PDB file of N, CA, C and O in Angstrom, chain B, residues numbered from 101:
ATOM      1  N   MET B 101     164.639  98.653 157.313  1.00  0.00           N
ATOM      2  CA  MET B 101     164.417 100.065 157.564  1.00  0.00           C
ATOM      3  C   MET B 101     164.259 100.778 156.221  1.00  0.00           C
ATOM      4  O   MET B 101     165.075 100.596 155.317  1.00  0.00           O
ATOM      5  N   PRO B 102     163.199 101.595 156.094  1.00  0.00           N
ATOM      6  CA  PRO B 102     162.997 102.285 154.821  1.00  0.00           C
ATOM      7  C   PRO B 102     164.092 103.312 154.559  1.00  0.00           C
ATOM      8  O   PRO B 102     164.667 103.899 155.475  1.00  0.00           O
ATOM      9  N   LYS B 103     164.345 103.496 153.313  1.00  0.00           N
ATOM     10  CA  LYS B 103     165.389 104.435 152.895  1.00  0.00           C
ATOM     11  C   LYS B 103     164.874 105.871 153.056  1.00  0.00           C
ATOM     12  O   LYS B 103     163.782 106.197 152.591  1.00  0.00           O
ATOM     13  N   ARG B 104     165.656 106.718 153.711  1.00  0.00           N
ATOM     14  CA  ARG B 104     165.258 108.125 153.896  1.00  0.00           C
ATOM     15  C   ARG B 104     165.535 108.902 152.625  1.00  0.00           C
ATOM     16  O   ARG B 104     166.542 108.700 151.946  1.00  0.00           O
ATOM     17  N   THR B 105     164.626 109.782 152.333  1.00  0.00           N
ATOM     18  CA  THR B 105     164.798 110.658 151.180  1.00  0.00           C
ATOM     19  C   THR B 105     164.786 112.102 151.663  1.00  0.00           C
ATOM     20  O   THR B 105     164.534 112.364 152.839  1.00  0.00           O
ATOM     21  N   ASP B 106     165.052 113.017 150.780  1.00  0.00           N
ATOM     22  CA  ASP B 106     165.040 114.436 151.138  1.00  0.00           C
ATOM     23  C   ASP B 106     163.638 114.914 151.499  1.00  0.00           C
ATOM     24  O   ASP B 106     163.476 115.923 152.186  1.00  0.00           O
ATOM     25  N   ARG B 107     162.639 114.192 151.038  1.00  0.00           N
ATOM     26  CA  ARG B 107     161.262 114.616 151.292  1.00  0.00           C
ATOM     27  C   ARG B 107     160.716 114.030 152.583  1.00  0.00           C
ATOM     28  O   ARG B 107     159.524 114.165 152.858  1.00  0.00           O
ATOM     29  N   SER B 108     161.539 113.393 153.368  1.00  0.00           N
ATOM     30  CA  SER B 108     161.115 112.788 154.618  1.00  0.00           C
ATOM     31  C   SER B 108     160.708 113.877 155.608  1.00  0.00           C
ATOM     32  O   SER B 108     161.362 114.916 155.696  1.00  0.00           O
ATOM     33  N   MET B 109     159.638 113.639 156.346  1.00  0.00           N
ATOM     34  CA  MET B 109     159.137 114.615 157.312  1.00  0.00           C
ATOM     35  C   MET B 109     159.295 114.092 158.744  1.00  0.00           C
ATOM     36  O   MET B 109     158.560 114.518 159.634  1.00  0.00           O
ATOM     37  N   ARG B 110     160.218 113.198 158.976  1.00  0.00           N
ATOM     38  CA  ARG B 110     160.387 112.580 160.271  1.00  0.00           C
ATOM     39  C   ARG B 110     160.939 113.604 161.257  1.00  0.00           C
ATOM     40  O   ARG B 110     161.863 114.355 160.941  1.00  0.00           O
ATOM     41  N   LEU B 111     160.357 113.623 162.461  1.00  0.00           N
ATOM     42  CA  LEU B 111     160.750 114.566 163.488  1.00  0.00           C
ATOM     43  C   LEU B 111     161.339 113.778 164.651  1.00  0.00           C
ATOM     44  O   LEU B 111     160.668 112.920 165.223  1.00  0.00           O
ATOM     45  N   LEU B 112     162.565 114.058 164.995  1.00  0.00           N
ATOM     46  CA  LEU B 112     163.230 113.358 166.097  1.00  0.00           C
ATOM     47  C   LEU B 112     163.247 114.273 167.312  1.00  0.00           C
ATOM     48  O   LEU B 112     163.797 115.373 167.264  1.00  0.00           O
ATOM     49  N   LEU B 113     162.630 113.801 168.421  1.00  0.00           N
ATOM     50  CA  LEU B 113     162.563 114.592 169.644  1.00  0.00           C
ATOM     51  C   LEU B 113     163.223 113.837 170.782  1.00  0.00           C
ATOM     52  O   LEU B 113     163.261 112.606 170.789  1.00  0.00           O
ATOM     53  N   SER B 114     163.743 114.586 171.744  1.00  0.00           N
ATOM     54  CA  SER B 114     164.277 113.953 172.940  1.00  0.00           C
ATOM     55  C   SER B 114     163.109 113.475 173.799  1.00  0.00           C
ATOM     56  O   SER B 114     161.952 113.788 173.521  1.00  0.00           O
ATOM     57  N   ARG B 115     163.425 112.719 174.837  1.00  0.00           N
ATOM     58  CA  ARG B 115     162.365 112.198 175.720  1.00  0.00           C
ATOM     59  C   ARG B 115     161.617 113.344 176.391  1.00  0.00           C
ATOM     60  O   ARG B 115     160.392 113.297 176.501  1.00  0.00           O
ATOM     61  N   GLN B 116     162.336 114.375 176.840  1.00  0.00           N
ATOM     62  CA  GLN B 116     161.689 115.519 177.488  1.00  0.00           C
ATOM     63  C   GLN B 116     160.798 116.280 176.507  1.00  0.00           C
ATOM     64  O   GLN B 116     159.687 116.679 176.854  1.00  0.00           O
ATOM     65  N   GLU B 117     161.282 116.478 175.299  1.00  0.00           N
ATOM     66  CA  GLU B 117     160.485 117.179 174.291  1.00  0.00           C
ATOM     67  C   GLU B 117     159.227 116.389 173.945  1.00  0.00           C
ATOM     68  O   GLU B 117     158.156 116.963 173.746  1.00  0.00           O
ATOM     69  N   THR B 118     159.367 115.070 173.877  1.00  0.00           N
ATOM     70  CA  THR B 118     158.210 114.234 173.578  1.00  0.00           C
ATOM     71  C   THR B 118     157.180 114.333 174.692  1.00  0.00           C
ATOM     72  O   THR B 118     155.986 114.458 174.420  1.00  0.00           O
ATOM     73  N   GLN B 119     157.624 114.280 175.942  1.00  0.00           N
ATOM     74  CA  GLN B 119     156.686 114.388 177.061  1.00  0.00           C
ATOM     75  C   GLN B 119     156.008 115.752 177.089  1.00  0.00           C
ATOM     76  O   GLN B 119     154.811 115.848 177.360  1.00  0.00           O
ATOM     77  N   ALA B 120     156.771 116.807 176.808  1.00  0.00           N
ATOM     78  CA  ALA B 120     156.187 118.153 176.793  1.00  0.00           C
ATOM     79  C   ALA B 120     155.148 118.278 175.687  1.00  0.00           C
ATOM     80  O   ALA B 120     154.077 118.847 175.896  1.00  0.00           O
ATOM     81  N   LEU B 121     155.466 117.745 174.512  1.00  0.00           N
ATOM     82  CA  LEU B 121     154.528 117.816 173.392  1.00  0.00           C
ATOM     83  C   LEU B 121     153.262 117.023 173.684  1.00  0.00           C
ATOM     84  O   LEU B 121     152.160 117.472 173.370  1.00  0.00           O
ATOM     85  N   ARG B 122     153.415 115.853 174.279  1.00  0.00           N
ATOM     86  CA  ARG B 122     152.234 115.044 174.626  1.00  0.00           C
ATOM     87  C   ARG B 122     151.378 115.730 175.676  1.00  0.00           C
ATOM     88  O   ARG B 122     150.150 115.667 175.612  1.00  0.00           O
ATOM     89  N   SER B 123     152.012 116.386 176.644  1.00  0.00           N
ATOM     90  CA  SER B 123     151.230 117.079 177.666  1.00  0.00           C
ATOM     91  C   SER B 123     150.469 118.260 177.062  1.00  0.00           C
ATOM     92  O   SER B 123     149.343 118.547 177.468  1.00  0.00           O
ATOM     93  N   ILE B 124     151.074 118.936 176.104  1.00  0.00           N
ATOM     94  CA  ILE B 124     150.390 120.044 175.438  1.00  0.00           C
ATOM     95  C   ILE B 124     149.196 119.530 174.646  1.00  0.00           C
ATOM     96  O   ILE B 124     148.115 120.117 174.694  1.00  0.00           O
ATOM     97  N   LEU B 125     149.388 118.442 173.924  1.00  0.00           N
ATOM     98  CA  LEU B 125     148.306 117.895 173.112  1.00  0.00           C
ATOM     99  C   LEU B 125     147.212 117.275 173.971  1.00  0.00           C
ATOM    100  O   LEU B 125     146.043 117.285 173.586  1.00  0.00           O
ATOM    101  N   ARG B 126     147.574 116.742 175.118  1.00  0.00           N
ATOM    102  CA  ARG B 126     146.606 116.089 175.991  1.00  0.00           C
ATOM    103  C   ARG B 126     145.760 117.110 176.741  1.00  0.00           C
ATOM    104  O   ARG B 126     144.569 116.887 176.955  1.00  0.00           O
ATOM    105  N   ASP B 127     146.358 118.219 177.139  1.00  0.00           N
ATOM    106  CA  ASP B 127     145.673 119.233 177.929  1.00  0.00           C
ATOM    107  C   ASP B 127     144.776 120.081 177.039  1.00  0.00           C
ATOM    108  O   ASP B 127     145.209 121.077 176.461  1.00  0.00           O
ATOM    109  N   LYS B 128     143.528 119.670 176.943  1.00  0.00           N
ATOM    110  CA  LYS B 128     142.568 120.444 176.161  1.00  0.00           C
ATOM    111  C   LYS B 128     141.565 121.068 177.128  1.00  0.00           C
ATOM    112  O   LYS B 128     141.094 120.400 178.048  1.00  0.00           O
ATOM    113  N   PRO B 129     141.242 122.321 176.929  1.00  0.00           N
ATOM    114  CA  PRO B 129     140.259 122.941 177.815  1.00  0.00           C
ATOM    115  C   PRO B 129     138.899 122.278 177.642  1.00  0.00           C
ATOM    116  O   PRO B 129     138.553 121.812 176.556  1.00  0.00           O
ATOM    117  N   ASP B 130     138.138 122.245 178.726  1.00  0.00           N
ATOM    118  CA  ASP B 130     136.821 121.612 178.677  1.00  0.00           C
ATOM    119  C   ASP B 130     135.909 122.296 177.666  1.00  0.00           C
ATOM    120  O   ASP B 130     135.230 121.638 176.878  1.00  0.00           O
ATOM    121  N   GLN B 131     135.905 123.591 177.702  1.00  0.00           N
ATOM    122  CA  GLN B 131     135.077 124.358 176.767  1.00  0.00           C
ATOM    123  C   GLN B 131     135.872 125.557 176.274  1.00  0.00           C
ATOM    124  O   GLN B 131     136.666 126.145 177.008  1.00  0.00           O
ATOM    125  N   ALA B 132     135.646 125.895 175.043  1.00  0.00           N
ATOM    126  CA  ALA B 132     136.279 127.094 174.507  1.00  0.00           C
ATOM    127  C   ALA B 132     135.613 128.314 175.138  1.00  0.00           C
ATOM    128  O   ALA B 132     134.411 128.309 175.405  1.00  0.00           O
ATOM    129  N   ALA B 133     136.384 129.325 175.364  1.00  0.00           N
ATOM    130  CA  ALA B 133     135.836 130.542 175.956  1.00  0.00           C
ATOM    131  C   ALA B 133     134.854 131.170 174.975  1.00  0.00           C
ATOM    132  O   ALA B 133     135.175 131.340 173.799  1.00  0.00           O
ATOM    133  N   PRO B 134     133.661 131.515 175.449  1.00  0.00           N
ATOM    134  CA  PRO B 134     132.693 132.136 174.541  1.00  0.00           C
ATOM    135  C   PRO B 134     133.166 133.515 174.105  1.00  0.00           C
ATOM    136  O   PRO B 134     133.805 134.244 174.864  1.00  0.00           O
ATOM    137  N   ARG B 135     132.839 133.847 172.881  1.00  0.00           N
ATOM    138  CA  ARG B 135     133.225 135.151 172.350  1.00  0.00           C
ATOM    139  C   ARG B 135     132.375 136.216 173.045  1.00  0.00           C
ATOM    140  O   ARG B 135     131.165 136.041 173.191  1.00  0.00           O
ATOM    141  N   PRO B 136     132.983 137.295 173.467  1.00  0.00           N
ATOM    142  CA  PRO B 136     132.228 138.355 174.139  1.00  0.00           C
ATOM    143  C   PRO B 136     131.123 138.915 173.225  1.00  0.00           C
ATOM    144  O   PRO B 136     131.255 138.940 172.002  1.00  0.00           O
ATOM    145  N   VAL B 137     130.051 139.354 173.856  1.00  0.00           N
ATOM    146  CA  VAL B 137     128.889 139.855 173.112  1.00  0.00           C
ATOM    147  C   VAL B 137     129.240 141.045 172.222  1.00  0.00           C
ATOM    148  O   VAL B 137     128.789 141.071 171.076  1.00  0.00           O
ATOM    149  N   PRO B 138     130.011 142.025 172.671  1.00  0.00           N
ATOM    150  CA  PRO B 138     130.325 143.150 171.779  1.00  0.00           C
ATOM    151  C   PRO B 138     131.061 142.708 170.516  1.00  0.00           C
ATOM    152  O   PRO B 138     130.828 143.253 169.437  1.00  0.00           O
ATOM    153  N   LYS B 139     131.950 141.720 170.648  1.00  0.00           N
ATOM    154  CA  LYS B 139     132.675 141.238 169.484  1.00  0.00           C
ATOM    155  C   LYS B 139     131.727 140.538 168.518  1.00  0.00           C
ATOM    156  O   LYS B 139     131.821 140.719 167.304  1.00  0.00           O
ATOM    157  N   ARG B 140     130.817 139.740 169.064  1.00  0.00           N
ATOM    158  CA  ARG B 140     129.825 139.061 168.220  1.00  0.00           C
ATOM    159  C   ARG B 140     128.956 140.077 167.496  1.00  0.00           C
ATOM    160  O   ARG B 140     128.675 139.937 166.306  1.00  0.00           O
ATOM    161  N   LEU B 141     128.540 141.089 168.221  1.00  0.00           N
ATOM    162  CA  LEU B 141     127.688 142.117 167.639  1.00  0.00           C
ATOM    163  C   LEU B 141     128.423 142.867 166.535  1.00  0.00           C
ATOM    164  O   LEU B 141     127.843 143.161 165.491  1.00  0.00           O
ATOM    165  N   LEU B 142     129.679 143.172 166.759  1.00  0.00           N
ATOM    166  CA  LEU B 142     130.471 143.873 165.755  1.00  0.00           C
ATOM    167  C   LEU B 142     130.651 143.010 164.501  1.00  0.00           C
ATOM    168  O   LEU B 142     130.556 143.519 163.384  1.00  0.00           O
ATOM    169  N   CYS B 143     130.907 141.722 164.676  1.00  0.00           N
ATOM    170  CA  CYS B 143     131.045 140.822 163.528  1.00  0.00           C
ATOM    171  C   CYS B 143     129.729 140.710 162.751  1.00  0.00           C
ATOM    172  O   CYS B 143     129.723 140.742 161.520  1.00  0.00           O
ATOM    173  N   ALA B 144     128.629 140.582 163.472  1.00  0.00           N
ATOM    174  CA  ALA B 144     127.327 140.471 162.815  1.00  0.00           C
ATOM    175  C   ALA B 144     126.992 141.764 162.067  1.00  0.00           C
ATOM    176  O   ALA B 144     126.492 141.718 160.943  1.00  0.00           O
ATOM    177  N   LEU B 145     127.258 142.886 162.672  1.00  0.00           N
ATOM    178  CA  LEU B 145     126.986 144.172 162.033  1.00  0.00           C
ATOM    179  C   LEU B 145     127.834 144.344 160.777  1.00  0.00           C
ATOM    180  O   LEU B 145     127.343 144.826 159.755  1.00  0.00           O
ATOM    181  N   GLY B 146     129.096 143.954 160.849  1.00  0.00           N
ATOM    182  CA  GLY B 146     129.968 144.035 159.684  1.00  0.00           C
ATOM    183  C   GLY B 146     129.482 143.140 158.551  1.00  0.00           C
ATOM    184  O   GLY B 146     129.511 143.534 157.385  1.00  0.00           O
ATOM    185  N   ALA B 147     129.028 141.921 158.900  1.00  0.00           N
ATOM    186  CA  ALA B 147     128.519 141.011 157.873  1.00  0.00           C
ATOM    187  C   ALA B 147     127.258 141.558 157.220  1.00  0.00           C
ATOM    188  O   ALA B 147     127.087 141.450 156.006  1.00  0.00           O
ATOM    189  N   VAL B 148     126.383 142.140 158.017  1.00  0.00           N
ATOM    190  CA  VAL B 148     125.144 142.716 157.476  1.00  0.00           C
ATOM    191  C   VAL B 148     125.459 143.897 156.561  1.00  0.00           C
ATOM    192  O   VAL B 148     124.881 144.018 155.481  1.00  0.00           O
ATOM    193  N   LEU B 149     126.370 144.760 156.988  1.00  0.00           N
ATOM    194  CA  LEU B 149     126.719 145.916 156.154  1.00  0.00           C
ATOM    195  C   LEU B 149     127.399 145.492 154.856  1.00  0.00           C
ATOM    196  O   LEU B 149     127.130 146.061 153.799  1.00  0.00           O
ATOM    197  N   LEU B 150     128.267 144.511 154.931  1.00  0.00           N
ATOM    198  CA  LEU B 150     128.939 144.034 153.731  1.00  0.00           C
ATOM    199  C   LEU B 150     127.948 143.398 152.760  1.00  0.00           C
ATOM    200  O   LEU B 150     128.028 143.619 151.551  1.00  0.00           O
ATOM    201  N   THR B 151     127.019 142.612 153.289  1.00  0.00           N
ATOM    202  CA  THR B 151     125.992 141.999 152.438  1.00  0.00           C
ATOM    203  C   THR B 151     125.116 143.074 151.791  1.00  0.00           C
ATOM    204  O   THR B 151     124.785 142.989 150.608  1.00  0.00           O
ATOM    205  N   GLY B 152     124.751 144.075 152.574  1.00  0.00           N
ATOM    206  CA  GLY B 152     123.948 145.168 152.033  1.00  0.00           C
ATOM    207  C   GLY B 152     124.690 145.944 150.958  1.00  0.00           C
ATOM    208  O   GLY B 152     124.100 146.341 149.953  1.00  0.00           O
ATOM    209  N   LEU B 153     125.973 146.159 151.168  1.00  0.00           N
ATOM    210  CA  LEU B 153     126.772 146.892 150.182  1.00  0.00           C
ATOM    211  C   LEU B 153     126.905 146.108 148.885  1.00  0.00           C
ATOM    212  O   LEU B 153     126.843 146.683 147.798  1.00  0.00           O
ATOM    213  N   VAL B 154     127.085 144.805 148.997  1.00  0.00           N
ATOM    214  CA  VAL B 154     127.169 143.965 147.795  1.00  0.00           C
ATOM    215  C   VAL B 154     125.838 143.974 147.053  1.00  0.00           C
ATOM    216  O   VAL B 154     125.806 144.071 145.826  1.00  0.00           O
ATOM    217  N   SER B 155     124.743 143.871 147.798  1.00  0.00           N
ATOM    218  CA  SER B 155     123.419 143.904 147.167  1.00  0.00           C
ATOM    219  C   SER B 155     123.174 145.248 146.490  1.00  0.00           C
ATOM    220  O   SER B 155     122.646 145.300 145.380  1.00  0.00           O
ATOM    221  N   LEU B 156     123.553 146.317 147.148  1.00  0.00           N
ATOM    222  CA  LEU B 156     123.399 147.643 146.558  1.00  0.00           C
ATOM    223  C   LEU B 156     124.268 147.781 145.316  1.00  0.00           C
ATOM    224  O   LEU B 156     123.883 148.435 144.347  1.00  0.00           O
ATOM    225  N   GLY B 157     125.448 147.156 145.351  1.00  0.00           N
ATOM    226  CA  GLY B 157     126.338 147.204 144.194  1.00  0.00           C
ATOM    227  C   GLY B 157     125.744 146.528 142.974  1.00  0.00           C
ATOM    228  O   GLY B 157     126.044 146.915 141.845  1.00  0.00           O
ATOM    229  N   LEU B 158     124.910 145.530 143.181  1.00  0.00           N
ATOM    230  CA  LEU B 158     124.246 144.865 142.057  1.00  0.00           C
ATOM    231  C   LEU B 158     123.175 145.761 141.433  1.00  0.00           C
ATOM    232  O   LEU B 158     122.928 145.704 140.229  1.00  0.00           O
ATOM    233  N   ILE B 159     122.552 146.578 142.260  1.00  0.00           N
ATOM    234  CA  ILE B 159     121.460 147.432 141.777  1.00  0.00           C
ATOM    235  C   ILE B 159     121.989 148.777 141.283  1.00  0.00           C
ATOM    236  O   ILE B 159     121.672 149.204 140.173  1.00  0.00           O
ATOM    237  N   ALA B 160     122.797 149.441 142.111  1.00  0.00           N
ATOM    238  CA  ALA B 160     123.315 150.770 141.770  1.00  0.00           C
ATOM    239  C   ALA B 160     124.804 150.833 142.115  1.00  0.00           C
ATOM    240  O   ALA B 160     125.167 151.218 143.227  1.00  0.00           O
ATOM    241  N   PRO B 161     125.658 150.459 141.172  1.00  0.00           N
ATOM    242  CA  PRO B 161     127.093 150.410 141.467  1.00  0.00           C
ATOM    243  C   PRO B 161     127.702 151.749 141.891  1.00  0.00           C
ATOM    244  O   PRO B 161     128.566 151.781 142.767  1.00  0.00           O
ATOM    245  N   GLU B 162     127.265 152.843 141.286  1.00  0.00           N
ATOM    246  CA  GLU B 162     127.826 154.158 141.629  1.00  0.00           C
ATOM    247  C   GLU B 162     127.475 154.545 143.069  1.00  0.00           C
ATOM    248  O   GLU B 162     128.306 155.088 143.797  1.00  0.00           O
ATOM    249  N   LEU B 163     126.243 154.259 143.464  1.00  0.00           N
ATOM    250  CA  LEU B 163     125.815 154.558 144.830  1.00  0.00           C
ATOM    251  C   LEU B 163     126.585 153.689 145.824  1.00  0.00           C
ATOM    252  O   LEU B 163     126.975 154.164 146.891  1.00  0.00           O
ATOM    253  N   ALA B 164     126.805 152.424 145.480  1.00  0.00           N
ATOM    254  CA  ALA B 164     127.563 151.526 146.358  1.00  0.00           C
ATOM    255  C   ALA B 164     128.996 152.024 146.528  1.00  0.00           C
ATOM    256  O   ALA B 164     129.551 151.959 147.625  1.00  0.00           O
ATOM    257  N   ARG B 165     129.598 152.521 145.443  1.00  0.00           N
ATOM    258  CA  ARG B 165     130.949 153.073 145.533  1.00  0.00           C
ATOM    259  C   ARG B 165     130.985 154.291 146.453  1.00  0.00           C
ATOM    260  O   ARG B 165     131.912 154.448 147.249  1.00  0.00           O
ATOM    261  N   ALA B 166     129.977 155.149 146.340  1.00  0.00           N
ATOM    262  CA  ALA B 166     129.920 156.344 147.181  1.00  0.00           C
ATOM    263  C   ALA B 166     129.752 155.964 148.653  1.00  0.00           C
ATOM    264  O   ALA B 166     130.394 156.550 149.525  1.00  0.00           O
ATOM    265  N   VAL B 167     128.898 154.995 148.924  1.00  0.00           N
ATOM    266  CA  VAL B 167     128.685 154.545 150.303  1.00  0.00           C
ATOM    267  C   VAL B 167     129.960 153.924 150.853  1.00  0.00           C
ATOM    268  O   VAL B 167     130.325 154.180 152.000  1.00  0.00           O
ATOM    269  N   ALA B 168     130.643 153.112 150.055  1.00  0.00           N
ATOM    270  CA  ALA B 168     131.879 152.469 150.506  1.00  0.00           C
ATOM    271  C   ALA B 168     132.960 153.519 150.775  1.00  0.00           C
ATOM    272  O   ALA B 168     133.720 153.397 151.735  1.00  0.00           O
ATOM    273  N   LYS B 169     133.027 154.537 149.938  1.00  0.00           N
ATOM    274  CA  LYS B 169     134.018 155.603 150.147  1.00  0.00           C
ATOM    275  C   LYS B 169     133.711 156.368 151.430  1.00  0.00           C
ATOM    276  O   LYS B 169     134.621 156.675 152.201  1.00  0.00           O
ATOM    277  N   TRP B 170     132.460 156.671 151.660  1.00  0.00           N
ATOM    278  CA  TRP B 170     132.047 157.375 152.884  1.00  0.00           C
ATOM    279  C   TRP B 170     132.331 156.506 154.106  1.00  0.00           C
ATOM    280  O   TRP B 170     132.844 156.997 155.111  1.00  0.00           O
ATOM    281  N   ALA B 171     132.002 155.226 154.027  1.00  0.00           N
ATOM    282  CA  ALA B 171     132.235 154.336 155.171  1.00  0.00           C
ATOM    283  C   ALA B 171     133.733 154.207 155.453  1.00  0.00           C
ATOM    284  O   ALA B 171     134.143 154.130 156.612  1.00  0.00           O
ATOM    285  N   GLY B 172     134.537 154.184 154.414  1.00  0.00           N
ATOM    286  CA  GLY B 172     135.984 154.137 154.612  1.00  0.00           C
ATOM    287  C   GLY B 172     136.504 155.362 155.320  1.00  0.00           C
ATOM    288  O   GLY B 172     137.383 155.264 156.177  1.00  0.00           O
ATOM    289  N   LEU B 173     135.971 156.508 154.973  1.00  0.00           N
ATOM    290  CA  LEU B 173     136.386 157.746 155.655  1.00  0.00           C
ATOM    291  C   LEU B 173     135.931 157.750 157.105  1.00  0.00           C
ATOM    292  O   LEU B 173     136.679 158.166 157.989  1.00  0.00           O
ATOM    293  N   VAL B 174     134.711 157.289 157.358  1.00  0.00           N
ATOM    294  CA  VAL B 174     134.197 157.271 158.738  1.00  0.00           C
ATOM    295  C   VAL B 174     134.991 156.284 159.582  1.00  0.00           C
ATOM    296  O   VAL B 174     135.364 156.599 160.712  1.00  0.00           O
ATOM    297  N   LEU B 175     135.255 155.088 159.046  1.00  0.00           N
ATOM    298  CA  LEU B 175     135.974 154.077 159.819  1.00  0.00           C
ATOM    299  C   LEU B 175     137.469 154.402 159.927  1.00  0.00           C
ATOM    300  O   LEU B 175     138.157 153.856 160.790  1.00  0.00           O
ATOM    301  N   GLY B 176     137.963 155.264 159.079  1.00  0.00           N
ATOM    302  CA  GLY B 176     139.368 155.648 159.139  1.00  0.00           C
ATOM    303  C   GLY B 176     139.690 156.538 160.336  1.00  0.00           C
ATOM    304  O   GLY B 176     140.844 156.618 160.759  1.00  0.00           O
ATOM    305  N   PHE B 177     138.691 157.195 160.875  1.00  0.00           N
ATOM    306  CA  PHE B 177     138.926 158.095 162.026  1.00  0.00           C
ATOM    307  C   PHE B 177     138.568 157.478 163.298  1.00  0.00           C
ATOM    308  O   PHE B 177     138.707 158.104 164.349  1.00  0.00           O
TER     309      PHE B 177
END
């Protein structure tokens, strides 16, 4: 038997805990639930705006700062 050290990560479970853990790991849904369209649209819109803001920051940093400040105020309400 190998010598246990303080860095050992061995997990000791009872028979019931082992069965419960195996049932949880075994039960996988057939398909993941698709993300709702509004959420997808919001994520895509946010990515486009962030990319545009970064691009604008490369060309006109002061204008990008002003746009970001305005967007922060609008999204804050």
